[in-house]
DOMAR-137085 format. One record per residue (C-alpha): residue in three letters; x, y, z. Coordinates in Angstrom, 1 decimal, padded with zeros to 4 digits. Example, Ala and Ser with C-alpha at 12.3 -4.5 7.8 and 13.67 -1.06 7.14 Angstrom:
<nulums>
 residu      u      v      w
    ALA  012.3 -004.5  007.8
    SER  013.7 -001.1  007.1
</nulums>
This chain:
<nulums>
 residu      u      v      w
    MET  080.0 -244.1  021.8
    THR  080.8 -247.1  019.8
    LEU  084.0 -248.6  020.4
    THR  085.3 -247.6  017.1
    GLY  084.4 -244.0  018.1
    ARG  086.3 -244.4  021.4
    ILE  089.4 -245.9  019.5
    LYS  089.5 -242.7  017.5
    GLU  089.0 -240.5  020.7
    VAL  091.8 -242.3  022.8
    ALA  094.0 -242.4  019.7
    SER  093.8 -238.9  018.9
    GLN  094.4 -237.8  022.7
    ALA  097.6 -240.2  022.5
    LEU  098.9 -238.5  019.5
    GLN  098.1 -235.0  021.0
    HIS  100.0 -236.1  024.1
    LEU  103.0 -237.5  022.1
    PHE  103.2 -235.0  019.8
    PRO  102.1 -231.6  021.3
    GLY  100.7 -228.9  018.8
    THR  099.8 -231.3  015.8
    GLY  096.0 -231.0  016.4
    ILE  095.1 -234.4  015.3
    GLU  091.3 -234.8  015.8
    PRO  089.4 -238.0  016.4
    SER  087.8 -237.5  012.9
    MET  091.4 -237.6  011.2
    VAL  091.8 -241.1  013.0
    SER  090.7 -244.2  010.4
    VAL  089.9 -247.5  012.2
    ASN  089.2 -250.9  010.7
    GLN  088.6 -254.3  012.0
    THR  091.9 -256.3  012.0
    LYS  092.4 -258.6  009.0
    PRO  091.7 -262.0  010.4
    GLU  095.4 -263.1  009.3
    PHE  096.8 -260.8  011.9
    SER  096.5 -260.8  015.8
    GLY  094.3 -257.9  017.0
    ASP  090.6 -256.7  017.1
    TYR  090.8 -253.3  015.6
    THR  093.6 -251.5  013.4
    VAL  094.7 -247.8  013.3
    VAL  096.0 -246.6  010.0
    LEU  099.2 -244.6  010.6
    PHE  100.1 -243.3  007.1
    PRO  098.0 -240.1  006.8
    PHE  100.3 -239.1  009.9
    VAL  103.6 -240.1  008.8
    LYS  104.2 -237.0  006.8
    LEU  102.8 -234.8  009.6
    LEU  105.3 -236.2  012.3
    LYS  108.1 -236.9  010.4
    LEU  108.3 -240.5  011.6
    LYS  108.4 -244.0  009.9
    PRO  105.3 -245.9  010.0
    ASP  106.8 -248.4  012.4
    GLU  108.5 -246.0  014.7
    LEU  105.0 -244.0  014.9
    GLY  103.2 -247.4  015.6
    ARG  105.3 -248.7  018.3
    ARG  105.3 -245.3  020.0
    LEU  101.5 -245.0  019.7
    GLY  101.0 -248.9  020.7
    GLU  102.9 -248.5  023.6
    HIS  101.2 -245.4  025.0
    LEU  097.7 -246.8  024.4
    VAL  098.4 -250.3  026.1
    GLY  100.5 -248.6  028.9
    MET  097.5 -246.0  029.7
    GLU  095.9 -246.5  032.8
    GLY  092.7 -248.5  032.7
    SER  093.6 -248.6  029.2
    ILE  091.1 -250.8  027.1
    PHE  093.9 -252.6  025.1
    THR  096.0 -255.5  026.2
    ALA  098.5 -255.7  023.5
    TYR  099.6 -254.1  020.0
    GLN  101.3 -255.3  016.7
    VAL  102.5 -253.1  014.1
    VAL  102.3 -254.4  010.5
    SER  103.4 -252.2  007.4
    GLY  101.9 -248.8  008.6
    PHE  099.1 -250.5  010.4
    LEU  098.6 -250.7  014.1
    ASN  096.8 -253.6  015.3
    LEU  095.2 -253.3  018.8
    SER  093.8 -256.0  020.9
    VAL  090.6 -255.1  023.2
    SER  090.6 -256.5  026.8
    ASP  087.9 -259.1  027.6
    SER  086.6 -256.7  030.2
    GLU  085.9 -254.1  027.7
    TRP  084.5 -256.7  025.8
    LEU  082.1 -257.9  028.7
    PHE  081.5 -254.2  029.4
    PHE  080.1 -253.8  025.7
    LEU  077.8 -256.9  026.3
    SER  076.4 -256.0  029.7
    ARG  075.2 -252.2  028.7
    THR  073.7 -253.5  025.5
    ALA  072.2 -256.8  025.8
    GLY  068.3 -256.3  026.6
    ARG  068.1 -252.9  025.3
    ASP  065.7 -252.1  022.8
    ASP  067.8 -249.5  021.1
    LEU  070.9 -251.1  020.0
    ALA  072.4 -248.1  018.1
    PRO  071.0 -244.8  019.7
    HIS  071.5 -241.8  017.6
    ALA  071.0 -238.3  018.6
    ALA  068.7 -236.1  016.6
    THR  070.3 -234.4  013.5
    GLY  067.8 -231.7  013.3
    LYS  067.5 -232.6  009.5
    LYS  064.4 -232.9  007.6
    VAL  064.7 -235.7  004.6
    MET  062.1 -236.9  002.7
    VAL  062.5 -240.0  000.9
    GLU  060.0 -240.4 -002.3
    TYR  059.7 -243.6 -003.4
    SER  057.0 -246.0 -005.5
    SER  055.7 -243.5 -007.5
    PRO  053.4 -245.6 -009.8
    ASN  051.3 -244.8 -012.6
    THR  047.4 -245.1 -012.1
    ASN  047.5 -246.9 -015.7
    LYS  048.7 -250.5 -014.6
    PRO  049.1 -252.4 -011.6
    LEU  052.5 -252.6 -009.5
    HIS  054.6 -254.8 -011.5
    PHE  057.9 -256.6 -010.4
    GLY  060.2 -253.8 -011.5
    HIS  058.6 -251.9 -008.9
    LEU  059.6 -253.6 -005.9
    ARG  063.4 -253.0 -005.9
    ASN  062.1 -249.2 -005.8
    ILE  059.7 -249.8 -002.8
    PHE  061.9 -252.0 -000.8
    LEU  065.0 -249.5 -001.4
    GLY  062.9 -246.5 -000.6
    TYR  061.5 -247.9  002.5
    ALA  064.7 -249.4  003.9
    MET  066.3 -245.9  003.4
    GLY  063.6 -244.3  005.0
    GLU  063.9 -246.6  008.2
    VAL  067.7 -246.3  008.2
    LEU  067.8 -242.5  008.0
    LYS  065.1 -242.3  010.8
    ALA  067.3 -244.5  012.8
    THR  070.2 -242.6  012.5
    GLY  068.5 -239.6  013.8
    ASN  067.1 -237.7  010.9
    ASP  063.2 -236.3  010.6
    VAL  062.1 -238.6  007.8
    VAL  059.0 -237.9  005.6
    LYS  058.1 -241.2  003.5
    ALA  056.6 -240.1  000.1
    ASN  054.7 -241.1 -002.5
    LEU  054.2 -239.3 -005.8
    ILE  051.1 -240.8 -008.1
    ASN  051.6 -240.6 -011.6
    ASP  047.9 -240.0 -011.9
    ARG  047.5 -237.8 -015.0
    GLY  049.1 -237.6 -018.6
    ILE  048.9 -239.5 -021.9
    HIS  049.6 -242.9 -020.4
    ILE  046.2 -242.7 -018.2
    CYS  044.5 -241.5 -021.4
    LYS  045.5 -244.5 -023.0
    SER  044.0 -246.9 -020.6
    MET  040.7 -244.7 -020.5
    ILE  040.2 -244.6 -024.4
    ALA  040.9 -248.4 -024.6
    TRP  038.1 -248.6 -021.4
    GLN  035.6 -246.6 -023.5
    ARG  035.9 -248.3 -026.6
    THR  036.1 -251.9 -025.5
    ALA  035.0 -252.5 -022.2
    ASN  031.4 -252.4 -022.3
    GLY  031.1 -250.9 -019.1
    ALA  033.2 -253.5 -017.2
    THR  034.2 -252.9 -013.6
    PRO  036.6 -254.5 -011.1
    GLU  033.2 -256.0 -009.5
    SER  031.8 -257.2 -012.9
    ALA  035.3 -258.5 -014.0
    GLU  036.0 -259.9 -010.4
    ILE  039.5 -258.5 -010.7
    LYS  041.6 -256.0 -008.6
    GLY  040.9 -252.5 -010.0
    ASP  044.8 -251.8 -010.8
    HIS  045.0 -255.0 -013.1
    LEU  041.5 -254.2 -014.6
    VAL  043.0 -250.8 -015.7
    GLY  046.3 -252.5 -016.6
    ASP  044.5 -254.8 -019.0
    TYR  043.2 -251.7 -021.0
    TYR  046.9 -250.3 -021.1
    VAL  047.7 -253.3 -022.7
    ARG  044.5 -253.4 -025.0
    PHE  045.4 -249.7 -026.0
    ASN  048.9 -250.9 -027.4
    ASP  047.2 -253.8 -029.2
    ILE  044.9 -251.7 -030.9
    TYR  047.4 -248.9 -031.8
    LYS  049.9 -251.6 -033.6
    ALA  047.1 -252.7 -035.5
    GLU  045.9 -249.3 -036.4
    VAL  049.3 -248.5 -037.7
    LYS  049.8 -251.5 -039.9
    GLU  046.6 -250.8 -041.3
    LEU  047.8 -247.2 -042.4
    VAL  051.2 -248.5 -043.4
    ALA  049.5 -251.2 -045.8
    ALA  047.3 -248.6 -046.9
    GLY  050.5 -246.5 -048.1
    MET  051.5 -244.2 -045.4
    GLU  055.1 -244.1 -043.6
    GLU  055.3 -245.9 -040.8
    ALA  056.5 -242.8 -038.4
    VAL  053.6 -240.8 -040.0
    ALA  051.3 -243.7 -039.4
    GLY  052.3 -243.8 -035.7
    LYS  051.2 -240.1 -035.3
    GLU  048.1 -240.5 -037.4
    ALA  046.6 -243.8 -035.8
    PRO  043.1 -242.9 -034.7
    ILE  043.1 -244.1 -031.4
    MET  046.6 -242.3 -030.6
    LYS  044.9 -239.1 -031.8
    ASP  041.7 -240.0 -029.5
    ALA  044.3 -240.3 -026.3
    GLN  046.0 -236.9 -027.2
    GLU  042.7 -235.3 -027.7
    MET  041.4 -236.5 -024.4
    LEU  044.5 -235.0 -022.5
    VAL  043.9 -231.7 -023.8
    LYS  040.3 -232.3 -022.6
    TRP  041.5 -233.4 -019.4
    GLU  043.8 -230.3 -018.8
    ALA  040.9 -227.9 -019.9
    GLY  038.6 -229.6 -017.0
    ASP  036.1 -231.4 -019.1
    PRO  033.7 -232.8 -016.7
    ASP  033.0 -236.0 -018.6
    VAL  036.9 -236.8 -019.0
    ARG  037.4 -236.0 -015.5
    GLU  034.8 -238.1 -014.1
    LEU  036.0 -241.2 -015.9
    TRP  039.4 -240.5 -014.7
    ARG  038.6 -240.2 -011.4
    ARG  036.5 -243.2 -011.4
    MET  039.3 -245.4 -013.1
    ASN  041.8 -243.9 -010.7
    GLY  039.8 -244.8 -007.8
    TRP  040.0 -248.2 -008.9
    VAL  043.6 -248.4 -009.0
    TYR  043.9 -246.9 -005.6
    GLU  042.1 -249.6 -004.0
    GLY  044.2 -251.9 -005.7
    PHE  047.1 -250.3 -004.7
    GLU  046.2 -250.1 -001.2
    VAL  045.9 -254.1 -001.1
    SER  049.5 -254.5 -002.8
    TYR  051.2 -251.9 -000.4
    LYS  049.6 -253.8  002.8
    LYS  050.9 -257.1  001.8
    LEU  054.6 -255.5  000.9
    GLY  054.6 -254.2  004.4
    VAL  055.4 -250.4  003.4
    ASP  053.9 -247.3  004.4
    PHE  053.9 -243.6  003.5
    ASP  053.7 -240.4  005.8
    LYS  052.5 -238.2  002.6
    MET  050.8 -238.8 -000.7
    TYR  051.3 -236.3 -003.7
    TYR  049.6 -236.4 -006.9
    GLU  050.7 -235.0 -010.3
    SER  047.2 -233.7 -011.1
    ASP  047.7 -231.5 -008.1
    THR  051.4 -230.3 -008.9
    TYR  051.4 -229.7 -012.8
    LEU  049.7 -226.4 -012.4
    LEU  052.2 -225.4 -010.1
    GLY  054.8 -226.5 -012.5
    LYS  053.2 -224.5 -015.3
    GLU  053.3 -221.2 -012.8
    ILE  057.3 -222.0 -012.6
    VAL  057.7 -222.0 -016.2
    GLU  055.7 -219.0 -016.6
    ARG  057.8 -217.3 -014.1
    GLY  060.8 -218.7 -016.0
    LEU  059.7 -217.1 -019.0
    GLU  059.1 -213.8 -017.2
    LYS  062.8 -214.0 -015.9
    GLY  064.4 -214.7 -019.5
    VAL  065.8 -218.2 -018.0
    LEU  063.5 -220.1 -020.7
    PHE  062.3 -219.3 -024.2
    LYS  059.2 -219.9 -026.3
    LYS  059.5 -221.2 -029.8
    GLU  057.4 -220.4 -032.8
    ASN  054.7 -223.1 -032.1
    GLY  054.2 -222.0 -028.6
    SER  056.0 -224.5 -026.9
    VAL  058.3 -223.5 -023.9
    TRP  062.0 -224.8 -023.6
    ILE  065.2 -224.1 -021.7
    ASP  068.9 -224.3 -023.2
    LEU  071.4 -226.4 -021.3
    THR  074.1 -226.7 -024.1
    ALA  076.3 -224.4 -022.2
    ASP  076.1 -226.9 -019.5
    GLY  076.9 -230.0 -021.7
    LEU  073.2 -231.0 -022.0
    ASP  070.7 -230.0 -024.5
    GLU  067.7 -228.0 -025.0
    LYS  064.7 -229.5 -022.7
    LEU  061.0 -228.8 -023.5
    LEU  058.9 -227.7 -020.7
    LEU  055.5 -227.0 -022.2
    ARG  054.1 -228.4 -025.6
    GLY  052.7 -226.0 -028.2
    ASP  049.1 -226.9 -027.2
    GLY  049.8 -225.8 -023.7
    THR  049.9 -229.5 -022.1
    SER  052.6 -230.0 -019.7
    VAL  055.2 -232.8 -020.1
    TYR  056.8 -235.1 -017.1
    ILE  059.4 -232.5 -016.1
    THR  056.9 -229.8 -015.9
    GLN  054.9 -231.7 -013.1
    ASP  058.6 -232.6 -011.5
    LEU  059.0 -228.9 -011.2
    GLY  055.6 -228.2 -009.4
    THR  056.4 -231.5 -007.0
    ALA  059.9 -230.1 -006.0
    VAL  058.7 -226.7 -005.0
    LEU  055.9 -228.0 -003.2
    LYS  057.5 -230.6 -001.1
    TYR  060.0 -227.8  000.0
    ASN  057.3 -225.4  000.9
    ASP  055.3 -228.2  002.6
    PHE  058.2 -229.6  004.8
    LYS  061.2 -227.1  004.4
    LEU  063.2 -230.0  003.6
    ASP  066.8 -229.9  003.8
    GLN  067.3 -232.9  001.6
    SER  064.8 -234.3 -000.8
    ILE  065.7 -237.9 -002.1
    TYR  064.2 -239.1 -005.1
    VAL  064.3 -243.4 -005.4
    ILE  064.5 -243.5 -009.2
    ALA  065.9 -246.0 -011.5
    ASP  069.0 -245.2 -013.4
    GLU  067.3 -244.9 -016.9
    GLN  066.2 -241.4 -015.4
    ASN  069.7 -240.3 -014.3
    TYR  069.9 -237.4 -017.1
    HIS  065.9 -236.5 -016.3
    MET  067.0 -235.9 -012.7
    GLN  070.4 -234.1 -013.6
    VAL  068.2 -231.7 -015.8
    LEU  065.4 -231.2 -013.3
    LYS  067.8 -230.2 -010.4
    LEU  069.8 -227.9 -013.1
    ILE  066.5 -226.1 -014.0
    LEU  065.5 -225.4 -010.5
    GLN  069.0 -224.1 -009.7
    LYS  068.8 -222.1 -012.7
    LEU  065.4 -220.6 -011.7
    GLY  066.6 -219.9 -008.1
    GLU  064.4 -222.3 -006.3
    PRO  065.5 -222.9 -003.0
    CYS  064.7 -226.5 -003.1
    ALA  067.2 -227.5 -006.1
    ASP  070.2 -227.9 -003.6
    GLY  068.8 -230.5 -001.5
    ILE  067.7 -232.7 -004.4
    PHE  069.4 -236.1 -004.1
    HIS  068.9 -238.9 -006.8
    LEU  069.0 -242.3 -005.2
    SER  069.6 -244.0 -008.5
    TYR  069.3 -247.8 -009.0
    GLY  069.9 -250.4 -011.5
    MET  067.2 -252.3 -013.2
    VAL  065.8 -255.8 -012.2
    GLU  065.4 -258.4 -014.7
    LEU  064.1 -261.8 -014.3
    PRO  066.1 -264.7 -016.0
    THR  063.6 -264.3 -019.0
    GLY  064.9 -260.6 -019.6
    LYS  063.3 -257.4 -019.7
    MET  059.8 -256.7 -019.2
    LYS  057.4 -254.4 -021.1
    SER  054.3 -253.3 -019.5
    ARG  052.6 -251.9 -022.5
    GLU  053.0 -255.3 -024.1
    GLY  052.1 -257.2 -021.3
    THR  055.0 -259.0 -020.7
    VAL  055.4 -257.7 -017.1
    VAL  055.5 -259.8 -013.9
    ASP  052.6 -258.3 -011.8
    ALA  053.8 -257.4 -008.0
    ASP  051.0 -259.3 -006.6
    ASP  051.8 -262.3 -008.7
    MET  055.2 -262.4 -007.8
    MET  054.1 -262.3 -003.9
    GLU  051.9 -265.2 -004.1
    GLU  054.5 -266.9 -005.9
    MET  057.2 -266.3 -003.1
    VAL  054.8 -267.6 -000.6
    ARG  053.9 -270.6 -002.2
    LEU  057.8 -271.5 -002.7
    SER  058.1 -270.7  000.9
    LYS  055.2 -273.3  001.7
    GLU  056.7 -276.0 -000.8
    GLN  060.1 -275.5  000.6
    THR  059.1 -276.0  004.3
    GLU  056.9 -278.8  003.5
    GLN  059.6 -280.7  001.6
    ALA  062.1 -280.1  004.6
    GLY  059.3 -281.6  006.9
    LYS  059.4 -278.6  009.3
    THR  055.7 -278.3  009.8
    GLU  055.4 -280.4  012.9
    GLY  054.2 -278.3  015.8
    PHE  052.5 -275.6  013.9
    THR  048.7 -274.7  013.6
    GLU  047.5 -273.7  010.1
    ALA  047.3 -270.1  010.9
    GLU  051.1 -270.2  012.4
    LEU  052.0 -271.8  009.3
    ALA  050.3 -269.6  007.0
    GLU  052.0 -266.6  008.6
    LEU  055.4 -268.4  008.6
    TYR  055.0 -268.9  004.7
    GLU  054.3 -265.2  004.3
    MET  057.0 -264.4  006.4
    ILE  059.4 -266.5  004.6
    GLY  058.3 -265.8  001.3
    MET  058.1 -261.9  001.8
    GLY  061.6 -261.8  003.6
    ALA  063.0 -263.7  000.7
    LEU  061.7 -261.4 -001.9
    LYS  063.0 -258.2  000.3
    PHE  066.1 -259.5  001.0
    TYR  067.2 -260.6 -002.6
    LEU  066.2 -257.2 -004.2
    LEU  068.3 -255.3 -001.3
    ARG  071.3 -257.3 -000.9
    VAL  072.9 -256.1 -004.1
    ASP  074.4 -252.3 -004.0
    PRO  071.8 -250.4 -005.5
    LYS  074.0 -248.9 -008.1
    LYS  074.2 -252.5 -009.9
    LYS  071.9 -254.1 -012.1
    MET  070.6 -257.5 -011.0
    ILE  068.6 -260.5 -012.3
    PHE  066.3 -261.9 -009.7
    ASP  066.1 -265.8 -009.5
    PRO  062.7 -266.9 -007.0
    LYS  064.2 -270.3 -006.3
    GLU  067.5 -269.1 -005.4
    SER  066.3 -266.4 -003.1
    ILE  064.8 -269.0 -000.6
    ASP  067.8 -271.2 -000.5
    LEU  067.9 -271.9  003.4
    HIS  071.8 -272.6  002.8
    GLY  072.5 -269.3  000.7
    PHE  072.7 -265.4  001.1
    THR  069.1 -265.2  001.8
    ALA  067.0 -263.9  004.5
    THR  066.0 -267.6  005.0
    PHE  069.2 -268.3  006.2
    ILE  069.1 -265.4  008.8
    GLN  065.6 -266.2  009.9
    TYR  066.9 -269.7  010.5
    ALA  069.4 -268.5  012.6
    HIS  067.3 -266.3  014.7
    ALA  064.8 -269.0  014.9
    ARG  067.5 -271.4  016.1
    ILE  068.6 -268.7  019.0
    CYS  065.1 -268.5  020.2
    SER  064.8 -272.4  020.5
    ILE  067.8 -272.2  022.6
    LEU  066.5 -269.6  024.8
    ARG  063.0 -271.2  025.1
    LYS  065.1 -274.4  026.4
    GLU  066.9 -272.4  028.7
    GLY  064.1 -270.6  030.2
    VAL  065.3 -267.1  029.4
    SER  062.9 -264.4  028.1
    TYR  063.7 -263.1  024.6
    ASN  061.9 -260.0  024.9
    ASP  062.4 -259.2  028.8
    TYR  066.0 -260.3  029.1
    GLN  068.1 -258.3  031.8
    PRO  071.9 -259.5  032.0
    ALA  073.3 -260.7  035.1
    PRO  076.1 -259.5  036.9
    LEU  078.9 -261.3  035.6
    THR  082.9 -261.3  036.3
    LEU  084.8 -263.5  034.2
    THR  087.8 -265.5  035.7
    SER  088.3 -267.4  032.0
    GLU  089.4 -265.9  028.9
    ILE  086.9 -264.9  026.2
    ALA  087.4 -267.8  023.4
    PRO  088.0 -266.9  020.0
    ALA  084.5 -267.7  018.4
    GLU  082.8 -265.8  021.0
    LYS  085.0 -262.8  020.7
    ARG  084.3 -262.9  016.7
    LEU  080.7 -262.7  017.3
    ILE  081.0 -259.9  020.0
    LEU  083.3 -258.0  017.7
    ALA  080.5 -258.2  014.8
    LEU  077.8 -257.2  017.5
    GLU  079.7 -254.0  018.3
    GLN  080.1 -253.0  015.0
    TYR  076.4 -252.7  014.3
    ALA  076.1 -248.9  015.0
    SER  079.0 -248.2  012.6
    VAL  077.4 -250.4  009.8
    LEU  074.0 -248.5  010.4
    ASP  075.9 -245.2  010.0
    ALA  077.6 -246.4  006.6
    ALA  074.2 -247.6  005.0
    ALA  072.7 -244.1  006.1
    ASP  075.9 -242.4  004.6
    GLU  076.4 -244.3  001.5
    TYR  072.4 -244.9  000.8
    ASN  073.2 -248.6  000.7
    PRO  071.0 -250.8  002.6
    SER  072.9 -253.6  001.2
    LEU  075.5 -253.1  003.9
    LEU  072.7 -254.2  006.1
    CYS  072.0 -257.3  004.4
    ASN  075.9 -258.2  004.2
    TYR  076.3 -257.5  007.7
    SER  072.9 -259.8  009.2
    PHE  074.2 -262.7  007.0
    HIS  077.8 -262.4  008.4
    LEU  076.4 -262.2  011.8
    ALA  073.9 -265.1  011.2
    GLN  077.0 -267.2  009.9
    LEU  079.5 -266.0  012.9
    PHE  076.5 -267.2  015.2
    ASN  076.5 -270.6  013.4
    SER  080.2 -271.1  013.6
    PHE  080.0 -270.2  017.4
    TYR  077.4 -272.5  018.2
    ASP  079.2 -275.2  016.4
    VAL  081.9 -275.2  018.9
    HIS  080.2 -273.9  022.1
    SER  077.6 -275.3  024.2
    ILE  075.1 -273.1  026.2
    SER  073.3 -275.8  028.3
    LYS  076.4 -277.9  028.9
    ALA  078.8 -275.0  029.2
    GLU  082.0 -275.4  031.4
    SER  081.1 -273.2  034.1
    GLU  078.2 -271.1  034.9
    GLU  079.9 -268.1  034.1
    LYS  080.4 -269.1  030.6
    LYS  077.0 -269.9  030.4
    LEU  075.5 -266.6  031.3
    LEU  078.4 -264.9  028.9
    ARG  076.7 -267.2  025.8
    LEU  073.5 -266.6  026.9
    MET  074.1 -262.5  026.8
    ILE  076.0 -263.0  023.4
    ILE  073.0 -265.0  021.7
    VAL  070.3 -262.8  022.9
    LEU  072.3 -259.7  021.7
    THR  072.8 -261.6  018.3
    ALA  069.2 -262.2  018.1
    HIS  068.0 -258.6  019.0
    THR  070.6 -257.3  016.4
    LEU  069.4 -259.5  013.7
    ARG  065.9 -258.4  014.6
    SER  066.9 -254.4  014.6
    ALA  068.8 -254.9  011.5
    MET  066.2 -256.7  009.3
    GLN  063.4 -254.7  010.7
    LEU  064.8 -251.7  009.0
    LEU  064.5 -253.7  005.8
    GLY  061.0 -254.4  006.3
    ILE  061.8 -258.2  006.9
    ARG  060.3 -260.1  009.8
    LEU  062.1 -263.0  011.7
    PRO  060.0 -266.0  013.0
    GLU  060.9 -267.3  016.6
    LYS  060.2 -270.6  015.5
    MET  060.8 -272.1  012.1
</nulums>
């Protein structure tokens, strides 16, 4: 149990002892870190109990504080009541007990199994283009949330839904048929996903030229957009695909295969993985079946042109198309099928969709339709909505070829890390292989941290150079603090991975800088819980950065090798070992590696 949890427990017991019959449970007690301008370590909020106990806040604080400090074997040495808050000072022996039982452990924030089955679906790329920079926040957020939920006791399935069918896929296929002259990734010497993406851009170029030509011939632009020959060819190809046309299906399989090979290379470099792959080509038929059942139940209705709809106007929304008049499905049709399939496969308690906030309405409609259809998967659907990422140059549009490919961004980040390291003159003592690994670690760490450090709900602008600043709010800053600790431990002959704390009895007080660092270390489990509860990995980014700052402040004033006593040296070694392990644990959950030398 964390110290915060213990404080809630003992405060609850004390209140029940002082005020019998009030039934104040630990969950009702709010505990925060004491603000730096006041004395104390943790603060109990008194206001929730004032009305219940019919006492003024100061009187309640005095009685509770005296009881907690006066208890036999109390973990508190002093208290202070400030405007409805009870500030408590934790004893040095309690801090030492925390350090001795935690330092050297692999599991720094143990959580009991919740018995909850959770799926996190992320990435979800289209097979008509490579992963682009806009995908990266989604991928890193999904991966991190999967790891955080797993670390907090949930049974997690990380899933990827491949958008491998639909009009957008047919656009790349038609453009390839018209203009590729049989080009392959091998003949073009390009990754398969990039090759297919080039033809998606080419489709748009041809389409715009055809529309312009039709308008010049006297056709209205809106009509020209529908009558452009290449667009009509793409729509005809989609109908053939859904009818199982062998030639169309063979081309589709071939081009998708090129894309999958490219994705695999990118995912490996990104350091992410998946437990389950879903394909919309497998789920859209189930979606059609669900639509048919909805028609039979009278939940859905059919219009004169044969298209199928649901009327959500009574719910404050609008009518939603579920099946086109030609029988082809739309996005939400296959989403219905996928939602049901995922639930049937794993009997999920919760299905988390990591999707940008541009799809907030779509996700609201999806959940509502499933609820109206009586599908058991509906209530467990949760949309982890996040703001879009822009570059300093503005928004990106894949159909116009203005996106930045994820592969190119990764290469740029590794290049920047190499450039910065060389400029700083920090390459001495490394082999070429070690430097290559270090550049990769720094560059990818910078990219991931920068995209995760902002609350997911907020939009953000990504600046590559700022993301790798050694002195900024970056992974690089945290990586350097970790490497600095590893250097200290090497000089002291202390094993980083096999450390076992020596028995220690303190005869001198824990210094303020030491205590600030210990207090932050004790809060790791609580921060992890908050990141899981709020679906917000940025809390771990902020925590790790703050911990690295506290270590630097601690080390500026306290020497390890020249400690004033052997007990102080052992204490400080215990503190920095736990700091390094905590930084590594938190950053691993974000998919970020920390070097031991930098």
